[in-house]
C-alpha positions, 0 to 999 in steps of 0.5 A: 944318347945325349942328343936323344935326351935333348930331343926328348926334353924339347918335346916335353918342355912343358910337361910337369914331371920335366919342369919339376926335374929341372927345378930339383936339379937347379936347387941341388946344384945351387945348394951344393955350390953354396955349401962348397963356397962357404966351406972353402972360406970358413974352413980355409981349405982348397977348392979341390977339398971343398968340392970333394967335401961337398960331393961326399957329404951330399951323396952320404959317401963320407965326410971328406979328408978334412971335416969341419973343425970350426963352429961355423963350418960345422953349422953349415955342414949340418944345415946345408948338407942335410938339405943337400942330401934331401935334394939329391934323393929328390933328384933321383926320385924326379928323374924316375918320375920323368922316366915313367912319364916318358914311357907312359906317353910313348906307350899311349901314343902321345909322342912324335915319331922319332924315326926317319927313313922308315915306314909309317902305317895308318890304321893298325892292321891287327897283331898277326898282320903287323907282326908278320909285316915287321918280321918280313921287312926286317929280314932286309932292313934290320933296324928300320923304324916303323910307326903305327898311326891309329885313333881306334886303339889306346895302345899297341899290343904288348907283342908289337910294342916291345919290338925294337924301333917301333913307335905308336901315335894315337891320332886322327887322320883328319887332324893336321898335327897327325901328319906333322907328329908322324913325320910322313915327310921324312919317311920313305913309305907310308902305307894306309890300311883300311879301317875295316877290311870287310867293308867296301865303304872303308875305301872312302876313309882310305881316299881321304887319308891319301888326299891329306897325305899328298899335301904333306909329302914329296912324292919323289921321296916318299911312296904311298901304298894303300890296301884296296878293299873293293876293286869297284872303288879303284876309280876314286884313286885315279888322281892319287899318286899311290900304289894299291894292293888288293885285299883280295890277294888271298882269294886270288891265290886260292882261285889260282891254286885251284886251277893251276897246282903249285902256283900259289906256292911259287908266288908265296916263295917270291913274296917271302923275304925269309925264303928263296929269291925275291922281286927286285925292281930296277930301272933301264938306263943304259940298254934302252933300244934293245928288245925283250928277246935280246935282253933275255938272251944277253942276261943269260950270257952275262950271268954265265960263270958268275955267282949271280942268279936272276930271272925276268918277271915283268916289264913296268911302263907308265905304272902298268905291269906286263908280265909277258911282253912280246919278244920284239918289244923295245925297251925304253929309257926309264922302263922298270924291270921286275927281276926274281933274284937275291939281295946282292944282285948288282944290276948296274954292273950287269946292265953295263955288261949287257950294253957292252955285249949288244955293242959288240954284236952289232 
């Protein structure tokens, strides 16, 4: 909490409410120190009694165990304690004003993103999408920080803003400070939504944002995802190190369901964190050289009589997904596998057992 306050003060060091709070704090301390010193020497009491007398008088709790008896002591008590009491009240008032200033600055998107290792979303996608996005993410990552960056809204809707660990930055993607304030470099995933998901031209804005993002991030530490409105515009992103998600997924699901009953339900079950198994992407490290068929057979054997469940969904090589590899397809080191499984699936342990099984069978 103390570190958080220090960071907050650094961010607002030039803000008028904070400057006033600092001044009132220093004046309050100065007056009370002066009162304690004068009271000690005029009334000939101990430091302990002088400080106690000062505190009780300034806070209007009482007048200590030994109130002033000399004329000079009573005069300084009347003068300095009256001023001290006024400044203590002013201190609380200044602290309240700064708190309100901080809340307003945060609400209107003028503050730097305080979260790292989380998610940054460019272009607010609307309350329903944002709420669903947050709910699904936090099934797995309970308190992950999420920052929305948008220049077209004045503040986040209340139903989103009140959720824990949510931040908003009102900023234009064409400004350098936007990428510094949002902390894209220190977060693990940046998602770019279209400015208007009904217009193909929105992909142009997405392209510009991605190009600028790549100047500020380390692609080995931060992933870039973007929503593509029109597949005809995919050529623009060929040189971007980013993964696209088609905005037509809902349309594709409808078509698939029309032609193949329950297929949309199966895909939905996979994509929801809140129900059933989910896709998990793992990397081939120890079992390169075996075929797709051998992988399937060994996986079933290794999982037998264990508490784990898993099915192979696809192989990913050089960024391309293959959901139905040939049985004789040989796995290479660095290939990725998409599995349908649960959160606690220990892939490295399972891969080691598959490796041992293939060695024994040779």
